[in-house]
DODREN-585246 format. One line per field, with one value per residue (C-alpha): x, y, z; residue number from 0. Coordinates in steps of 0.5 Angstrom, whole numbers, plus 2048, in hexadecimal, padded with zeros to 3 digits. Layout:
<atoms>
east: X/...
north: Y/...
up: Z/...
resi: NUM/...
</atoms>
This chain:
<atoms>
east: 8C3/8BE/8BB/8B6/8B2/8AE/8AB/8A4/8A0/8A4/8A3/8A9/8A7/8AB/8AA/8A8/8A2/8A1/89A/898/899/896/88F/889/88D/88B/88D/894/896/894/898/89E/89D/89D/8A4/8A7/8A5/8A8/8AE/8B0/8AF/8B5/8B4/8BA/8B6/8AF/8AB/8AA/8A5/8A7/8A2/8A1/8A2/8A4/8A1/89E/8A0/8A5/8A7/8AF/8B2/8B7/8BC/8BB/8C2/8C2/8BC/8BF/8C5/8C0/8BD/8C4/8C6/8C0/8C0/8C7/8C6/8C0/8C4/8BE/8BF/8BC/8B5/8B4/8AD/8AC/8A5/8A2/89D/89E/89B/89F/89E/8A3/8AB/8AA/8A6/8AA/8B0/8AD/8AC/8B3/8B6/8B2/8B5/8BC/8BD/8B9/8B3/8AC/8A8/8A1/89C/896/892/894/890/891/892/896/898/891/890/897/89A/8A1/8A7/8A9/8B0/8B0/8AA/8AA/8A4/8A2/8A1/899/899/89D/899/892/895/897/890/88E/88D/893/896/89D/89D/89C/8A2/8A6/8A5/8A9/8B1/8B3/8AE/8B0/8AC/8AC/8A7/8A6/8A8/8A9/8A6/8AA/8A4/8A4/8AB/8AA/8A5/8AA/8AF/8AC/8AB/8B0/8B0/8B6/8B3/8B6/8B4/8B6/8B8/8B7/8B3/8B0/8B7/8BB/8B7/8B5/8BA/8C1/8C2/8BF/8BF/8BD/8B6/8B7/8BC/8C3/8C5/8BF/8C1/8BE/8C4/8C3/8C9/8CA/8CA/8D1/8D2/8CE/8D2/8CF/8D0/8CC/8CA/8CC/8C5/8C6/8C2/8C4/8C7/8C8/8CD/8CC/8CF/8CD/8C6/8C8/8C7/8CD/8CA/8C3/8C1/8BC/8B7/8B9/8BD/8C2/8C8/8CE/8D2/8DA/8D9/8D4/8CD/8C8/8C2/8BC/8BA/8B4/8B2/8B5/8AE/8AB/8AF/8AA/8AE/8AA/8AD/8B4/8B3/8B4/8AF/8AF/8A8/8AA/8AC/8A5/8A2/8A6/8A5/89E/89D/8A1/89D/896/897/893/895/897/89A/89E/89E/8A0/89A/89C/89C/89C/8A1/8A5/8A5/8A3/8A0/89E/897/895/891/88F/88B/887/880/87E/87F/886/887/888/88E/891/890/893/899/89A/89B/8A1/8A4/8AA/8A7/8A8/8A6/89F/89A/896/890/88E/889/886/886/886/88E/88F/894/897/895/89B/899/89E/89B/89A/89D/89C/894/894/897/891/88C/890/88F/88B/890/88E/890/88F
north: 829/828/821/81D/81C/821/820/823/823/81D/819/818/81A/818/819/812/813/81A/819/814/819/81F/81B/81F/824/82C/832/833/82C/82C/831/82E/828/82C/82F/829/826/82C/82C/824/825/826/82D/831/837/839/83F/844/84A/850/853/85A/85E/864/862/85D/856/853/84C/84A/843/840/83B/835/835/83C/83B/835/839/83E/839/836/83D/83E/837/838/83F/83D/836/832/82A/824/823/82A/82C/832/836/837/83C/841/841/83C/841/845/844/844/83E/83B/83C/838/832/832/833/82D/829/82C/82B/825/829/826/82B/82D/82F/834/838/83F/843/849/845/83F/83C/83B/833/831/82D/82C/830/833/834/839/83D/843/848/84F/854/854/84D/84E/854/850/84A/84F/851/84A/849/843/847/848/841/83F/843/840/839/83C/83B/840/844/848/84E/851/854/85B/860/85E/863/865/864/85D/85C/85E/859/853/855/851/84A/845/844/846/84B/84E/853/851/855/853/852/84D/84F/84D/847/849/84C/84E/851/851/855/852/856/854/851/854/854/858/85D/862/860/85A/855/852/84B/847/848/84F/855/85C/863/869/86C/874/876/872/86C/865/860/859/854/84D/848/842/844/846/84D/851/858/85A/861/862/868/868/86E/86B/86C/867/867/866/85E/85D/85D/862/865/867/86F/86E/86D/872/871/874/87A/880/887/88D/893/890/88D/885/882/87B/878/873/877/87B/874/871/878/878/871/872/878/875/86D/86F/86C/871/872/879/87A/87F/884/889/890/896/89A/894/88F/88A/88A/885/881/87D/877/873/86E/86E/870/877/879/878/87E/883/880/87E/886/888/883/886/88D/88A/888/88D/892/88F/888/88A/888/88C/887/882/87D/877/870/869/868/864/85E/859/851/851/857/85C/863/864/86A/86A/869/86E/873/872/874/87B/87C/882/888/88C/893/894
up: 837/83C/83F/83B/841/846/84C/84C/853/855/84E/84A/842/83C/835/834/83A/838/834/839/83F/83B/839/83C/83F/83E/840/843/842/83B/839/83D/839/832/835/836/830/82C/831/830/828/823/822/825/827/82A/829/82E/82F/833/838/834/83A/836/82F/82B/82D/828/827/827/827/82C/82B/830/832/834/838/83C/83D/841/845/847/849/84D/851/852/855/85A/85C/859/859/856/859/85C/85A/855/855/84E/84F/849/842/83D/838/83A/83C/843/843/83E/841/848/844/841/848/84A/844/845/84D/84E/852/853/850/854/84F/851/84C/84C/851/856/85C/859/860/862/863/862/868/86B/869/862/861/85B/858/854/855/852/857/856/858/85F/861/860/864/869/86A/86B/873/872/86D/870/873/86B/869/86F/86C/866/867/861/85E/858/856/84F/84A/84C/851/858/85D/863/867/865/866/86D/86E/86C/871/877/872/873/86C/867/863/85C/857/850/84A/843/83D/838/834/839/83A/841/846/845/84C/853/85A/861/863/86A/86F/871/869/867/862/85D/858/854/853/84C/84B/849/842/841/83F/840/83D/83C/835/834/836/83D/83B/83D/838/839/837/838/833/837/836/82E/830/82D/82E/830/832/837/838/83F/842/847/84B/84C/852/851/854/84E/852/84F/851/84C/84C/847/840/83B/837/83E/83D/83D/83A/83D/83B/83A/841/840/845/847/847/84C/851/851/851/857/85B/85A/85C/862/864/863/861/85A/854/84F/848/846/83F/83A/837/832/834/830/834/837/832/837/83E/843/842/848/847/84E/850/857/85A/858/860/85F/85A/85F/863/85C/85A/861/85F/858/85B/85F/859/856/851/84A/84D/84F/84A/846/845/84A/847/84B/847/847/845/83F/841/83D/83E/843/847/845/844/83C/83B/834/834/83A/835/830/836/835/82D/82E/830/836/839/840
resi: 0/1/2/3/4/5/6/7/8/9/10/11/12/13/14/15/16/17/18/19/20/21/22/23/24/25/26/27/28/29/30/31/32/33/34/35/36/37/38/39/40/41/42/43/44/45/46/47/48/49/50/51/52/53/54/55/56/57/58/59/60/61/62/63/64/65/66/67/68/69/70/71/72/73/74/75/76/77/78/79/80/81/82/83/84/85/86/87/88/89/90/91/92/93/94/95/96/97/98/99/100/101/102/103/104/105/106/107/108/109/110/111/112/113/114/115/116/117/118/119/120/121/122/123/124/125/126/127/128/129/130/131/132/133/134/135/136/137/138/139/140/141/142/143/144/145/146/147/148/149/150/151/152/153/154/155/156/157/158/159/160/161/162/163/164/165/166/167/168/169/170/171/172/173/174/175/176/177/178/179/180/181/182/183/184/185/186/187/188/189/190/191/192/193/194/195/196/197/198/199/200/201/202/203/204/205/206/207/208/209/210/211/212/213/214/215/216/217/218/219/220/221/222/223/224/225/226/227/228/229/230/231/232/233/234/235/236/237/238/239/240/241/242/243/244/245/246/247/248/249/250/251/252/253/254/255/256/257/258/259/260/261/262/263/264/265/266/267/268/269/270/271/272/273/274/275/276/277/278/279/280/281/282/283/284/285/286/287/288/289/290/291/292/293/294/295/296/297/298/299/300/301/302/303/304/305/306/307/308/309/310/311/312/313/314/315/316/317/318/319/320/321/322/323/324/325/326/327/328/329/330/331/332/333/334/335/336/337/338/339/340/341/342/343/344/345/346/347/348/349/350/351/352/353
</atoms>
């Protein structure tokens, strides 16, 4: 099991001193104290909440021993050593935040705490050895005058939680920071595979961590077996391709497939193509159609003046990929910043024919 002590902002906390440290704290540190109390309790598992990116958030339970195994695998992969600093800047109610605490416990890391924000590196001094951020936080940091310098103080940056735009990946190429993209979910206790986003090892293909075995279901979705995480067989919604050497890449989500006149369209292909052409955030969704069964509907976020460029970009898409319905909205998102596809579908409950 993990260490009965943790270093938080350079201060060593044990079960005996937790209450004293927690007194009077609020925000992220108060939630951290609650998590540590639960972790150091006699219960063998912890409740976890999924993010709800494709449906309603749900609660599950994970064995503490499996969370320790996941944390140990991460520490080994990144070569993290006792005393290295690790940034906690993601909400503790989700798996990404919880696993940062477990990694600090398992690896003897010094956990640096800050309130979750769009620019979590602002105000931090010195080098941070390991920091997990979501793409929105990296984009917001790069928009700051000293944003690139802030990111350069991070030795290893782990990106996850939502789609990483090619334009963002390109902006990371000049950083001295090692940047990795993660693949995982609450059910896998954070990432089970990683890929380099910059440097000579840059790749679109994920490498599974040791002990993770992958296969494809008959409909082409990724299936995960990871006994050390107490996962016998977990079927995902991610359409994937697996290379002979065991690496894989994600092609899209099976629940993001739009069947239009018998043509199966991957919604994320449309979204990524339009993002590349216009820089706009869009969601491609299935809309009932009397002749085709389904057609493509497009919800997008931006200024009214952006619409002509968006419509021009849509006209360059393959015929069946071109949206029949385009509507400007504030896109619904989960608390972790992912597009909430299920909530967006609720905006399209009335049938349209165009």
